[in-house]
Every structure is written in C-alpha cells, then in structure tokens.
C-alpha positions as CSV (number, residue, x, y, z in Angstrom):
1,R,0.0,0.0,0.0
2,S,1.0,3.6,-0.6
3,T,-0.2,6.7,1.1
4,D,1.9,9.2,-0.9
5,N,0.3,8.8,-4.3
6,G,2.4,5.7,-5.3
7,S,5.8,7.2,-4.6
8,T,6.7,4.6,-1.9
9,W,5.0,1.4,-0.9
10,D,4.8,-0.7,2.3
11,N,3.7,-4.3,2.8
12,A,0.3,-4.8,4.3
13,T,-0.6,-7.7,6.5
14,S,-2.5,-10.4,4.5
15,P,-4.2,-13.4,6.2
16,T,-3.6,-15.7,3.2
17,G,-0.8,-17.2,1.1
18,N,-3.1,-17.8,-1.8
19,N,-2.7,-15.8,-5.1
20,L,-4.7,-12.5,-5.1
21,K,-6.0,-11.3,-8.5
22,G,-8.1,-8.2,-8.0
23,V,-8.9,-5.4,-5.6
24,T,-11.7,-2.8,-5.4
25,W,-12.9,-0.1,-3.0
26,G,-16.2,1.3,-1.7
27,N,-17.8,2.6,1.5
28,N,-14.3,3.1,3.1
29,T,-13.6,-0.6,2.5
30,F,-10.9,-2.3,0.4
31,V,-11.9,-5.8,-0.9
32,A,-9.3,-8.1,-2.5
33,V,-10.1,-11.5,-4.2
34,G,-8.2,-14.5,-5.4
35,A,-7.6,-18.2,-5.4
36,S,-10.0,-20.6,-3.7
37,V,-12.6,-17.9,-3.4
38,N,-10.3,-16.0,-1.1
39,I,-12.1,-12.7,-0.2
40,L,-10.2,-10.2,2.0
41,R,-11.4,-6.9,3.4
42,S,-9.8,-3.9,5.0
43,T,-11.5,-1.0,6.9
44,D,-8.3,0.7,7.9
45,N,-7.1,2.1,4.6
46,G,-5.4,-1.1,3.6
47,S,-3.1,-1.4,6.7
48,S,-4.5,-4.9,7.5
49,F,-6.9,-7.3,5.9
50,D,-9.4,-9.9,7.3
51,N,-11.0,-12.9,5.6
52,G,-14.6,-12.4,4.5
53,T,-17.2,-15.2,4.8
54,H,-18.4,-16.6,1.5
55,G,-21.0,-19.1,0.4
56,G,-18.6,-21.9,-0.5
57,G,-16.8,-23.1,-3.5
58,S,-13.2,-23.2,-4.5
59,N,-13.0,-21.4,-7.8
60,L,-10.4,-18.7,-8.5
61,L,-11.9,-15.1,-8.3
62,E,-10.4,-12.8,-10.9
63,A,-11.9,-9.4,-10.3
64,G,-14.0,-7.3,-8.0
65,T,-16.1,-4.1,-8.3
66,F,-18.4,-1.9,-6.2
67,G,-21.6,0.0,-6.8
68,N,-24.8,1.0,-5.0
69,N,-23.5,-0.3,-1.7
70,T,-22.8,-3.7,-3.2
71,F,-19.5,-5.5,-3.8
72,G,-19.3,-8.0,-6.5
73,A,-16.6,-10.5,-7.5
74,V,-16.3,-12.9,-10.5
75,G,-14.2,-15.9,-11.3
76,Y,-13.7,-19.2,-12.9
77,S,-16.6,-21.6,-14.0
78,G,-19.1,-18.7,-14.0
79,T,-18.6,-17.8,-10.4
80,I,-20.3,-14.6,-9.2
81,V,-20.5,-13.6,-5.5
82,R,-21.9,-10.4,-4.0
83,S,-21.9,-8.7,-0.6
84,T,-24.3,-6.0,0.7
85,D,-22.6,-5.6,4.1
86,N,-19.3,-4.0,3.0
87,G,-17.7,-7.3,2.2
88,T,-18.3,-9.1,5.5
89,T,-20.5,-11.9,4.1
90,W,-20.9,-13.0,0.5
91,D,-23.7,-14.9,-1.4
92,N,-23.5,-16.9,-4.6
93,V,-25.3,-15.4,-7.6
94,T,-26.5,-17.4,-10.6
95,S,-24.5,-16.3,-13.7
96,G,-26.1,-18.5,-16.3
97,T,-22.7,-19.5,-17.7
98,G,-20.0,-22.0,-17.0
99,N,-17.3,-19.9,-18.7
100,N,-14.6,-18.3,-16.8
101,L,-15.5,-14.7,-15.8
102,L,-12.4,-12.4,-15.7
103,G,-13.6,-8.7,-15.5
104,A,-16.2,-6.7,-13.7
105,G,-17.3,-3.1,-13.6
106,F,-20.1,-0.8,-12.4
107,A,-21.7,2.4,-13.6
108,N,-25.1,4.0,-14.2
109,N,-26.8,1.4,-11.9
110,T,-25.4,-1.4,-14.1
111,F,-23.0,-4.2,-13.3
112,V,-21.1,-5.5,-16.4
113,V,-19.1,-8.8,-16.3
114,S,-16.9,-10.1,-19.1
115,G,-15.3,-13.5,-19.7
116,G,-14.5,-16.5,-21.9
117,L,-15.9,-17.0,-25.3
118,G,-17.0,-13.4,-25.6
119,N,-19.3,-13.7,-22.6
120,I,-20.7,-10.4,-21.4
121,L,-23.3,-10.3,-18.5
122,R,-25.2,-7.4,-17.1
123,S,-27.2,-6.7,-14.0
124,T,-29.5,-3.8,-13.2
125,D,-30.7,-5.1,-9.8
126,N,-27.5,-4.6,-7.8
127,G,-26.1,-7.9,-8.8
128,S,-28.9,-10.1,-7.7
129,S,-29.3,-11.6,-11.2
130,F,-27.4,-11.4,-14.5
131,D,-28.5,-11.6,-18.1
132,N,-26.3,-12.6,-21.1
133,V,-25.9,-10.0,-23.8
134,T,-24.5,-10.4,-27.3
135,S,-20.9,-9.1,-27.4
136,G,-20.3,-9.7,-31.1
137,T,-17.1,-11.7,-30.5
138,G,-16.1,-15.2,-29.5
139,N,-12.8,-14.1,-28.1
140,T,-12.0,-14.1,-24.3
141,L,-12.8,-10.8,-22.7
142,D,-10.6,-9.7,-19.9
143,D,-11.4,-6.3,-18.4
144,V,-14.2,-3.7,-18.0
145,A,-13.7,0.1,-18.0
146,F,-16.2,2.9,-17.9
147,G,-16.1,6.6,-18.8
148,N,-18.2,9.3,-20.5
149,N,-21.3,7.0,-20.4
150,T,-19.4,4.3,-22.3
151,F,-18.5,0.8,-21.2
152,V,-15.3,-0.6,-22.8
153,V,-14.3,-4.2,-22.6
154,S,-10.9,-5.5,-23.8
155,G,-9.6,-9.0,-24.5
156,A,-7.8,-11.6,-26.6
157,N,-6.7,-11.1,-30.2
158,G,-6.8,-7.3,-29.9
159,T,-10.5,-7.3,-29.2
160,I,-12.0,-4.1,-27.8
161,V,-15.8,-3.7,-27.7
162,R,-17.9,-0.8,-26.4
163,S,-21.4,0.0,-25.4
164,T,-23.1,3.4,-25.0
165,D,-26.4,2.1,-23.7
166,N,-25.3,0.6,-20.4
167,G,-24.2,-2.7,-21.7
168,T,-27.3,-3.6,-23.7
169,N,-25.7,-3.5,-27.1
170,W,-22.0,-3.8,-28.1
171,G,-19.9,-2.9,-31.1
172,N,-16.3,-3.3,-32.1
173,A,-13.9,-0.4,-31.6
174,T,-11.5,0.4,-34.4
175,V,-8.0,-0.8,-33.5
176,P,-4.6,-1.1,-35.2
177,A,-4.4,-4.2,-37.4
178,T,-1.3,-5.4,-35.6
179,L,-3.2,-5.4,-32.3
180,S,-4.7,-8.7,-33.3
181,S,-1.4,-10.3,-32.3
182,Y,-1.8,-9.1,-28.7
183,R,-4.2,-9.6,-25.8
184,V,-5.5,-6.4,-24.2
185,W,-5.3,-7.6,-20.7
186,A,-6.5,-4.5,-18.8
187,A,-8.4,-1.3,-19.6
188,G,-8.9,1.9,-17.6
189,F,-10.3,5.4,-18.0
190,G,-9.3,8.9,-16.8
191,N,-9.2,12.5,-18.2
192,N,-11.5,11.6,-21.1
193,T,-9.1,8.9,-22.2
194,F,-9.4,5.1,-22.4
195,V,-6.1,3.2,-22.0
196,G,-5.4,-0.5,-22.7
197,T,-2.3,-2.5,-21.8
198,T,-1.1,-5.5,-23.9
199,H,1.8,-7.9,-24.5
200,Y,5.4,-6.7,-24.9
201,G,4.9,-3.3,-23.3
202,K,2.3,-2.2,-25.9
203,I,-0.2,0.5,-24.8
204,V,-3.3,1.7,-26.8
205,R,-5.4,4.7,-26.1
206,S,-8.7,6.3,-27.2
207,T,-9.7,9.9,-27.0
208,D,-13.1,9.5,-28.8
209,D,-15.0,7.6,-26.0
210,G,-13.6,4.2,-27.1
211,S,-14.6,4.4,-30.8
212,S,-11.0,4.0,-32.0
213,F,-7.7,3.1,-30.4
214,S,-4.1,3.8,-31.5
215,Y,-0.7,2.9,-30.1
216,V,1.3,5.2,-27.9
C-alpha cells in the first residue's frame, strides 16, 4: 500500500498465502479477491486485511467491483458472488454460464461482467441476477472500464468492444491491425481517455470515447 500517491510502498498484512488477483474499493472498505474464493477486506485504509465469509466453492476469483452499496466479484466456471454488508459476508449469484469470468465493472446502476468465449453479462438489480448479452465476439474478454457514459471491454486477439447504452448493445472499436497479435489484458479510464495494456509493453489509447484506439 502507498499513502503518498504511489511514490513509496509498504507491505500490508494479509491473512492468506493464496494468489490474489483483484482489488476494489467502496464505502471506506478495500476488498481483495483471489484463489480458492479468497475474499479479504480492510477497513483501515489497507493497513490490515481480514477474511470475508463466502457461500462456499473453491474457484479462483479474478476481479471485483463496487456500486450501489454492493460489492461483486467474479471468477472461474461462471462464479459470481456479492456482498451488501461491506464485504463481511458473501452470497453466490447465478450467472447462467460455465465460462470463466475475468472482468467486472459498475456504472449507471449497471454491473457489467466479461469472460471466456466473448461472454458479457449485465445486472440492473444490484447484482442479484445477471443476463447474457451479445458481445459480437467469441474471443475471451478480460477487463471492463467505464467513462463518459461508455463501457469498454478488452480481451484476446486485440478485441475491444464498447457500449453506449449501459451494456445492452455492443460494437467493435476500431483498433490497429497489428493489435490482433496481442491480448489487451487491462483497460482503464481517466481524463477523457481510455487506455489498454497488452503484451510486450504495448499500450493503446482512445480519446473518442472508445470508438477507436491507437498505439502510444
């Protein structure tokens, strides 16, 4: 953890030796997720973490997100869990898919989840239930970003798709031809710019709300 804007970092106390894959924040609480449905929470600005209680299972959790006083986490074999008490206890949610789920995001009262074989799921009831939507791709989708009323999801073979109607409909972004050789592992948004990170130190960015991406 860092308290000086990332200039220096200290080790925080973790109650597990399992791999941790994702972290999110909400309601003054950090939640980290990982292997064997490990769910950790911190209410002291990340100084120390405790184990949260979940509904069972042993699948790897890949990503977490927060919205409307609800934490959500997603993982392998279609696993989705949610918490409405700041990450203390977690319940299983029916995803409707057995594919691995790798990314999660929240905005405009909508949870969006991405995963294997082009799976995109959305929920408008605070993560109680999810519906499959058509992504337009069969490639694995890794990460979810949101900005300027646009969801962007990135993934394998240079795939980047976007939605401007809260995840109902999706279309392909225009990307460099050579990006098809890379996997866009992560996506983020800030200062009216979407950024994606890929293999071999490649970075792509979009300044037109995710319509098109170029290398930087």
